[in-house]
N, C-alpha and C positions, 0 to 999 in steps of 0.2 A: 491520514496518519494512522498507524497501528494503535489499537486500544482506544479508538475514538468513537465507537458506536457504529462502525461501518457494517458489521455483521447484522446488527439489529435493523438498520435501515434497509439493507439488502433483503433481509427476511421479510420485511413489510412489503417491499416491492414484489417479492415472489408471491406473497399472499394476494397481491393485486393482479397477478396474472403474468408478470414478466418471467421468462424462463431463465434458469441458471444452469450451471454444470450439473451433470447427472451421472448415475451409475458409478463405475470404478474411477471415473475422473474427478468425482467430487471429494474434496478434502473433508474428512469427517469431523465430528465433534471431539473436543478435547476437554480435559479438566478445567482449563482456563476459558473455554468457550463451549459450554455444554449444549447450546442450541445449534452449533455448527458454524462453519466459517463462510459457507457459500462461495468457495473459491475452487478454481480448476487446477488440478495437479499439472496438467500439460502446459497451461498458460503461465502458471507460476514458475515452471522450469524455464520457459522462454524469458520471462522477466529476470530471473536470476542470472541467466546467460548474458543478457544485455548489461546488467549491473557489473558482472565480472569483466566484460570487455571494456567497460568504462573505468575499471580499476577499483570497484567497491562491492558492497553487499547491502542488504536491507539495513543492517545494523551499523554499517560504515559507509554511508552514501558518498558517491564520488563527487568531486568538484568538477562539474560539467562545463564545457565550453559551448558558446552559442553555435547552433548549427551542427552539433555533434551527430545528429541523426542522418546527416547527408554524407557522412564519411563512407568510403567504399565498403568497409567491413560491415557496416550496418545496412547499407543498401542491399548487399548480397544476402542478408538474412530475411528480407521482406517476403519473398515467395513462401519460404517455409513457415514464417510466422503467420502469414495469411491462411495457409492450409491448416495450421494449428487452431486458429480462431474459428474457421469454418467447421472444423471437426467438432470443436467444443460447442459451438452455437450454429447448428444447421439451419435454423429459422429464427426470425425476429418477430416481436421485440424481445430483447433479453436484458438482464441486469448482470453486468460483469463487475465483480468486486475484487480488487487486489490493491492493497496500500502501495505496493511497489510501483503502480502506475503513476503515483505522484512524482516519481523520479524519472520515468521513461516514457511519459505520455507523448512527447514529440515523435518518437518512433512509431507508436501505434496510430497516431493521427495520419501518418503516411501509409498505413497498411489497411485499416478498417474503413470501408467505404461509408459515406454518409447515407442516411441521417444519423447523427450521433448527438447525444445530450448527456449531461452529467448532473449528479447530485453530489455536492461538495459538503460533506458532514465534518464538522470540526468540534473539538473539545478543549477545554482549558488545558494548557500545556502542563501545568503542575499535576493535574489529575492523570494525564497520560503518562507522565514520568513515574508517578507512584504506581500506576497499574503495571507498567513495564518492569518496575522493580519487583513487584509481587509475583509476576509471571516468570521473569527471566533473569532476575537479580541484576538488572541494568541500573547503574547508579543514577542519582537524580540529575546531575549535570549532563551526563550522556543522554538521558532521556529528553531533557529540555533541548539539547542540541539537535537531536533527531526531529523533534516536533518542529523546531524553527525551519530546518532544511525541507522537510516534507511539505509543510504548509506553504512556505514561500514558493517552492517550485511548482506546486499544484496551482496556486493562484496565477502564476505567470503563464504556465503552459496551457491553461484552459482559455486563454484569451481568444475570443471569437466563437466560443462554443456556448450554446444554450445551457445555462447552469442554474440549478436550484441550490441555494446556500442555506444551511441549517445548523444550529448549534445543538449538540447532543443533549445537553442538560435541559434546554428549553423544549426540545422535542419530547422528552420523557415527561415533562410537566403537563403537556397538552397534546398527547398523541393524536386525538381526533382532529384537532386543528391542523396538525402537520399532514395527516393523510388527506384531508380535504384540499389543502394547498398543493400537495404533490400530485394529486389527481388532476387538478386544474392545469398544472405545469405540463404533465404528460399529455393532456389534451392539446395544449398549445404546440407540442412537438409532434403531434400526429398519432398519439397512442390513446386509444379509448379503453377505459377500464369498466368492467362490469360492476355496477354499484353494489350488487349483493356480496361482493368480496370485501367491502369496506370494514364491516365489523371484525372479521378475522385479522385484517391488517392492523386495526387499532389495538386489538387485544394482544397482538404479538409484541407490542412495544411496552413492555413491563418496566415500570420504574425501578423494580428490584434488580434490574440488570446493571445498575450503576453502583459499583462497589467503592470507588475511590472518589473523594471530593477534596477540592482545594480549599485551604483555609482562607478567610477573608483577608488576613494580613500575612504574607509570606516573608521569609527572610530576604535580606537585600540581595543575596546572590541569585534569587530566582524572580526578581521583579521585572527584569528586562522583557519577559514574554508578555507582560500585560499590555504593552502598546500594540503589539500585533493582534492580541486577542480582542482588544477594544475596537481596532480597525475592522476586523472581520465582522464583528457584531453590527456594524453600520450597514453591512451588505446582506443581511439575512433576507431570504426570499428569492423569487425568480428573476432571472436576467436573460434577456433575449436580444443579443447575446451577452455573455459575460465580458466585461472589460477589466483587465487587470488593474487593481488600484495601486497607488504609490505606497508601498509598504516600508519605504526607507531601505537603507543598506542592511544586509545581514550582519549582525554583530560579529566582530572579528573572532571572539572566543569560540563561536560555533565551529568554524573551520579548524581552529586549533584543536578542539576536542575530537572532531571527526577524523582529522588527518592522523592523530595519534591512534585512534581506533583502527583505521585502515592499516597502519604499520603493525599494530598488534596482531590483527587477524592474519596478515601475510606471514609474520614470524610464527604464529601458532600453527598455521598449515604446514610450514616447513618442518617444525618440530614433530608434528604428528607423522608426516611423511618419513622423516628420518627414523623415528621409532618403529614404524611399520617395516622399513627396510631391514632394520636390525633384527626384528622378529623373524622375517623371512630368511635372513642369513643364518640365524640360529637354528631354524628348522632344517635347512639344508646341511648344516654341520652335524646335527643329530643323525641325519641319514648317511653321514660319512662321505659327503660329496660337497661340491661347491654349487652355488646358485648359477645357473646358465646365464651367459651374458644376454642383455635385452636385445630384442629384435630391432631392426633399423627403425621401424615405425614407432616403437616404444620410445626410442631415443628422441625422435622428432617431437613426440608429445611433451 
Protein backbone atom coordinates (compact mmCIF):
# COMPACT_ATOMS: atom_id res chain seq x y z
CA UNK A 1 0.00 0.00 0.00
CA UNK A 2 1.12 3.59 -0.62
CA UNK A 3 2.88 5.31 2.30
CA UNK A 4 3.81 1.97 3.85
CA UNK A 5 7.59 2.17 3.63
CA UNK A 6 7.85 0.55 0.20
CA UNK A 7 10.34 3.17 -1.00
CA UNK A 8 12.58 2.62 2.01
CA UNK A 9 12.53 -1.15 1.54
CA UNK A 10 13.21 -0.88 -2.20
CA UNK A 11 16.05 1.52 -1.47
CA UNK A 12 17.60 -1.06 0.85
CA UNK A 13 17.23 -3.76 -1.82
CA UNK A 14 18.93 -1.43 -4.28
CA UNK A 15 21.81 -0.98 -1.83
CA UNK A 16 22.09 -4.76 -1.71
CA UNK A 17 22.61 -4.83 -5.47
CA UNK A 18 19.17 -5.38 -7.02
CA UNK A 19 18.67 -3.15 -10.06
CA UNK A 20 15.81 -0.69 -10.39
CA UNK A 21 14.54 1.70 -13.06
CA UNK A 22 17.14 4.15 -14.27
CA UNK A 23 17.69 7.32 -16.27
CA UNK A 24 14.67 9.21 -17.56
CA UNK A 25 12.39 6.31 -16.67
CA UNK A 26 12.99 6.71 -12.93
CA UNK A 27 10.36 8.70 -11.01
CA UNK A 28 12.36 11.28 -9.12
CA UNK A 29 12.25 12.46 -5.54
CA UNK A 30 9.41 14.67 -4.33
CA UNK A 31 8.72 16.79 -1.27
CA UNK A 32 6.80 13.88 0.28
CA UNK A 33 9.46 11.31 -0.66
CA UNK A 34 12.80 13.07 -0.65
CA UNK A 35 14.92 9.94 -1.17
CA UNK A 36 13.04 8.89 -4.30
CA UNK A 37 10.24 6.51 -5.20
CA UNK A 38 12.29 3.83 -7.02
CA UNK A 39 9.41 3.51 -9.52
CA UNK A 40 9.32 3.25 -13.31
CA UNK A 41 7.40 5.89 -15.27
CA UNK A 42 6.75 3.41 -18.07
CA UNK A 43 5.46 0.58 -15.87
CA UNK A 44 3.41 2.98 -13.74
CA UNK A 45 1.65 4.10 -16.93
CA UNK A 46 0.88 0.46 -17.75
CA UNK A 47 -0.52 -0.10 -14.25
CA UNK A 48 -2.65 3.03 -14.52
CA UNK A 49 -3.98 1.76 -17.86
CA UNK A 50 -4.88 -1.58 -16.29
CA UNK A 51 -6.71 0.14 -13.44
CA UNK A 52 -8.55 2.37 -15.91
CA UNK A 53 -9.74 -0.66 -17.87
CA UNK A 54 -10.95 -2.18 -14.61
CA UNK A 55 -12.94 0.99 -13.93
CA UNK A 56 -10.76 2.52 -11.23
CA UNK A 57 -7.58 4.35 -10.26
CA UNK A 58 -4.98 4.04 -7.53
CA UNK A 59 -7.14 6.23 -5.26
CA UNK A 60 -10.42 4.58 -6.30
CA UNK A 61 -9.54 0.88 -6.62
CA UNK A 62 -11.90 -1.19 -8.76
CA UNK A 63 -14.09 -3.99 -7.47
CA UNK A 64 -12.42 -6.85 -9.35
CA UNK A 65 -13.96 -10.12 -10.46
CA UNK A 66 -12.03 -13.41 -10.12
CA UNK A 67 -10.17 -14.23 -13.32
CA UNK A 68 -10.34 -10.66 -14.65
CA UNK A 69 -6.82 -10.95 -16.04
CA UNK A 70 -8.04 -13.68 -18.46
CA UNK A 71 -10.45 -11.36 -20.24
CA UNK A 72 -9.60 -10.77 -23.90
CA UNK A 73 -8.85 -7.04 -23.43
CA UNK A 74 -6.16 -7.85 -20.87
CA UNK A 75 -4.73 -10.84 -22.73
CA UNK A 76 -4.22 -8.51 -25.69
CA UNK A 77 -2.14 -6.16 -23.54
CA UNK A 78 0.33 -8.83 -22.45
CA UNK A 79 2.84 -8.53 -25.33
CA UNK A 80 3.16 -4.74 -24.94
CA UNK A 81 3.38 -5.06 -21.16
CA UNK A 82 6.11 -7.67 -21.51
CA UNK A 83 8.09 -5.37 -23.80
CA UNK A 84 7.67 -2.52 -21.30
CA UNK A 85 8.97 -4.73 -18.49
CA UNK A 86 11.97 -5.90 -20.53
CA UNK A 87 12.77 -2.31 -21.52
CA UNK A 88 12.70 -1.19 -17.89
CA UNK A 89 14.60 -4.22 -16.60
CA UNK A 90 16.89 -5.61 -19.32
CA UNK A 91 18.70 -7.88 -16.84
CA UNK A 92 17.97 -9.50 -13.49
CA UNK A 93 17.91 -9.55 -10.50
CA UNK A 94 15.74 -6.46 -10.10
CA UNK A 95 13.55 -4.80 -7.49
CA UNK A 96 10.28 -3.54 -8.96
CA UNK A 97 8.21 -1.36 -6.68
CA UNK A 98 4.77 0.03 -7.45
CA UNK A 99 1.93 -0.07 -4.88
CA UNK A 100 -0.51 -0.41 -7.80
CA UNK A 101 0.79 -3.94 -8.22
CA UNK A 102 -1.25 -4.80 -5.12
CA UNK A 103 -4.30 -4.34 -7.36
CA UNK A 104 -3.10 -5.74 -10.70
CA UNK A 105 -0.66 -8.50 -9.73
CA UNK A 106 -2.61 -11.35 -11.44
CA UNK A 107 -1.99 -9.67 -14.79
CA UNK A 108 1.75 -9.34 -14.20
CA UNK A 109 2.01 -12.92 -12.96
CA UNK A 110 0.87 -13.92 -16.45
CA UNK A 111 3.46 -11.62 -18.09
CA UNK A 112 6.70 -11.72 -16.10
CA UNK A 113 8.54 -15.00 -16.43
CA UNK A 114 9.74 -16.82 -13.27
CA UNK A 115 11.62 -16.79 -11.02
CA UNK A 116 9.70 -14.14 -9.09
CA UNK A 117 9.65 -13.40 -5.37
CA UNK A 118 8.05 -10.65 -3.27
CA UNK A 119 8.68 -8.51 -0.24
CA UNK A 120 5.32 -7.62 1.29
CA UNK A 121 5.86 -4.59 3.50
CA UNK A 122 2.89 -3.38 5.49
CA UNK A 123 2.19 -0.60 7.96
CA UNK A 124 -0.51 0.22 10.50
CA UNK A 125 -3.51 1.37 8.47
CA UNK A 126 -4.11 4.41 10.64
CA UNK A 127 -0.53 5.58 10.08
CA UNK A 128 -1.00 5.09 6.34
CA UNK A 129 -4.25 7.07 6.38
CA UNK A 130 -2.64 9.93 8.30
CA UNK A 131 0.32 9.98 5.92
CA UNK A 132 -2.03 10.07 2.91
CA UNK A 133 -3.91 12.95 4.49
CA UNK A 134 -0.67 14.89 5.03
CA UNK A 135 0.49 14.27 1.46
CA UNK A 136 -2.70 14.33 -0.59
CA UNK A 137 -5.47 15.57 1.75
CA UNK A 138 -7.13 12.12 1.63
CA UNK A 139 -9.63 11.91 4.49
CA UNK A 140 -9.13 9.30 7.18
CA UNK A 141 -12.00 7.00 6.19
CA UNK A 142 -10.93 6.97 2.55
CA UNK A 143 -7.33 6.23 3.56
CA UNK A 144 -8.37 3.29 5.72
CA UNK A 145 -10.58 1.93 2.91
CA UNK A 146 -7.62 2.10 0.52
CA UNK A 147 -5.42 0.30 3.04
CA UNK A 148 -7.97 -2.49 3.48
CA UNK A 149 -8.38 -3.01 -0.28
CA UNK A 150 -4.66 -2.91 -1.12
CA UNK A 151 -3.57 -5.18 1.72
CA UNK A 152 -6.30 -7.75 1.20
CA UNK A 153 -5.80 -8.03 -2.56
CA UNK A 154 -2.03 -8.29 -2.24
CA UNK A 155 -2.34 -11.07 0.35
CA UNK A 156 -4.69 -12.99 -1.95
CA UNK A 157 -2.82 -12.42 -5.21
CA UNK A 158 0.60 -13.43 -3.83
CA UNK A 159 -0.61 -16.95 -3.08
CA UNK A 160 2.04 -19.40 -4.31
CA UNK A 161 4.83 -16.80 -4.57
CA UNK A 162 7.92 -16.89 -2.35
CA UNK A 163 7.26 -13.91 -0.08
CA UNK A 164 9.00 -12.11 2.76
CA UNK A 165 6.53 -10.29 5.05
CA UNK A 166 7.70 -7.37 7.18
CA UNK A 167 6.05 -4.59 9.16
CA UNK A 168 7.50 -1.15 8.44
CA UNK A 169 7.60 -0.04 12.06
CA UNK A 170 9.43 -3.14 13.25
CA UNK A 171 11.82 -2.91 10.32
CA UNK A 172 12.89 0.59 11.35
CA UNK A 173 13.35 -0.49 14.96
CA UNK A 174 15.93 -3.09 13.91
CA UNK A 175 17.11 -2.52 10.32
CA UNK A 176 20.17 -4.75 10.79
CA UNK A 177 17.99 -7.74 11.65
CA UNK A 178 15.74 -7.03 8.66
CA UNK A 179 18.66 -6.84 6.25
CA UNK A 180 20.15 -10.09 7.58
CA UNK A 181 16.78 -11.82 7.20
CA UNK A 182 16.07 -10.48 3.73
CA UNK A 183 19.57 -11.47 2.55
CA UNK A 184 18.86 -15.04 3.71
CA UNK A 185 15.50 -14.92 1.91
CA UNK A 186 17.15 -13.69 -1.28
CA UNK A 187 19.66 -16.53 -1.07
CA UNK A 188 16.79 -19.01 -0.80
CA UNK A 189 15.30 -17.68 -4.05
CA UNK A 190 18.65 -17.78 -5.84
CA UNK A 191 19.98 -14.23 -5.37
CA UNK A 192 23.43 -13.90 -3.80
CA UNK A 193 24.26 -10.56 -2.18
CA UNK A 194 27.74 -9.13 -1.68
CA UNK A 195 28.18 -8.90 2.11
CA UNK A 196 30.12 -5.66 1.75
CA UNK A 197 26.86 -3.98 0.70
CA UNK A 198 25.18 -4.72 4.03
CA UNK A 199 26.27 -1.59 5.98
CA UNK A 200 24.93 0.72 3.24
CA UNK A 201 21.59 -1.10 3.20
CA UNK A 202 21.28 -0.90 6.99
CA UNK A 203 22.15 2.79 7.12
CA UNK A 204 19.58 3.58 4.43
CA UNK A 205 16.76 2.46 6.74
CA UNK A 206 16.62 5.56 8.90
CA UNK A 207 14.02 5.63 11.68
CA UNK A 208 13.48 9.31 10.94
CA UNK A 209 11.64 8.28 7.76
CA UNK A 210 8.57 7.44 9.85
CA UNK A 211 6.61 10.64 10.35
CA UNK A 212 3.11 9.33 11.15
CA UNK A 213 2.35 7.10 14.13
CA UNK A 214 -0.93 5.55 15.19
CA UNK A 215 -2.24 6.17 18.71
CA UNK A 216 -2.52 3.20 21.07
CA UNK A 217 -6.28 3.72 21.32
CA UNK A 218 -8.03 4.98 18.18
CA UNK A 219 -11.63 6.12 17.85
CA UNK A 220 -14.26 3.42 17.32
CA UNK A 221 -14.62 4.37 13.64
CA UNK A 222 -11.08 3.18 12.84
CA UNK A 223 -10.78 0.10 15.05
CA UNK A 224 -11.91 -2.33 12.30
CA UNK A 225 -8.46 -2.36 10.73
CA UNK A 226 -6.85 -3.77 13.89
CA UNK A 227 -7.96 -7.33 13.17
CA UNK A 228 -6.31 -7.29 9.75
CA UNK A 229 -3.15 -5.71 11.18
CA UNK A 230 -2.90 -8.28 13.98
CA UNK A 231 -3.40 -11.12 11.48
CA UNK A 232 -0.60 -9.83 9.27
CA UNK A 233 1.76 -9.65 12.24
CA UNK A 234 1.34 -13.38 12.76
CA UNK A 235 2.97 -13.97 9.37
CA UNK A 236 6.08 -11.79 9.61
CA UNK A 237 9.10 -13.44 8.00
CA UNK A 238 9.83 -15.65 4.95
CA UNK A 239 7.32 -17.95 3.29
CA UNK A 240 8.32 -20.54 0.68
CA UNK A 241 5.77 -20.08 -0.78
CA UNK A 242 3.21 -17.69 0.66
CA UNK A 243 -0.21 -19.14 1.32
CA UNK A 244 -2.97 -16.57 1.59
CA UNK A 245 -4.37 -16.56 5.14
CA UNK A 246 -8.05 -16.33 5.98
CA UNK A 247 -8.48 -12.60 6.52
CA UNK A 248 -12.25 -12.74 6.75
CA UNK A 249 -14.59 -10.78 4.52
CA UNK A 250 -13.72 -7.22 3.55
CA UNK A 251 -15.91 -4.85 5.64
CA UNK A 252 -18.90 -3.65 3.64
CA UNK A 253 -18.09 0.00 4.31
CA UNK A 254 -14.83 -0.34 2.33
CA UNK A 255 -16.58 -0.87 -1.02
CA UNK A 256 -19.17 1.78 -0.08
CA UNK A 257 -16.41 4.35 0.35
CA UNK A 258 -14.43 3.28 -2.71
CA UNK A 259 -17.46 3.12 -5.02
CA UNK A 260 -18.36 6.68 -4.06
CA UNK A 261 -14.78 7.69 -4.79
CA UNK A 262 -14.91 6.02 -8.21
CA UNK A 263 -18.12 7.91 -9.04
CA UNK A 264 -16.56 11.16 -7.88
CA UNK A 265 -13.47 10.70 -10.03
CA UNK A 266 -15.57 9.94 -13.13
CA UNK A 267 -17.66 13.07 -12.59
CA UNK A 268 -14.55 15.14 -11.90
CA UNK A 269 -12.96 14.03 -15.19
CA UNK A 270 -16.17 14.89 -17.04
CA UNK A 271 -16.27 18.37 -15.48
CA UNK A 272 -12.63 19.03 -16.35
CA UNK A 273 -13.21 17.86 -19.91
CA UNK A 274 -16.28 20.09 -20.25
CA UNK A 275 -14.35 23.10 -18.96
CA UNK A 276 -11.52 22.40 -21.39
CA UNK A 277 -13.95 22.26 -24.31
CA UNK A 278 -15.50 25.57 -23.29
CA UNK A 279 -12.05 27.15 -23.19
CA UNK A 280 -11.30 25.82 -26.66
CA UNK A 281 -14.62 27.09 -27.98
CA UNK A 282 -13.94 30.52 -26.46
CA UNK A 283 -10.53 30.65 -28.12
CA UNK A 284 -12.06 29.92 -31.52
CA UNK A 285 -14.71 32.59 -30.97
CA UNK A 286 -11.99 35.12 -30.22
CA UNK A 287 -10.51 34.24 -33.60
CA UNK A 288 -13.88 34.97 -35.19
CA UNK A 289 -14.55 31.40 -36.28
CA UNK A 290 -15.92 28.12 -35.02
CA UNK A 291 -13.99 25.16 -33.76
CA UNK A 292 -13.69 22.62 -36.58
CA UNK A 293 -15.62 19.39 -36.05
CA UNK A 294 -13.59 16.50 -34.58
CA UNK A 295 -12.06 13.95 -36.90
CA UNK A 296 -13.66 10.55 -37.05
CA UNK A 297 -10.89 8.97 -34.98
CA UNK A 298 -11.37 11.62 -32.27
CA UNK A 299 -15.07 10.78 -32.08
CA UNK A 300 -14.14 7.13 -31.63
CA UNK A 301 -11.96 7.95 -28.66
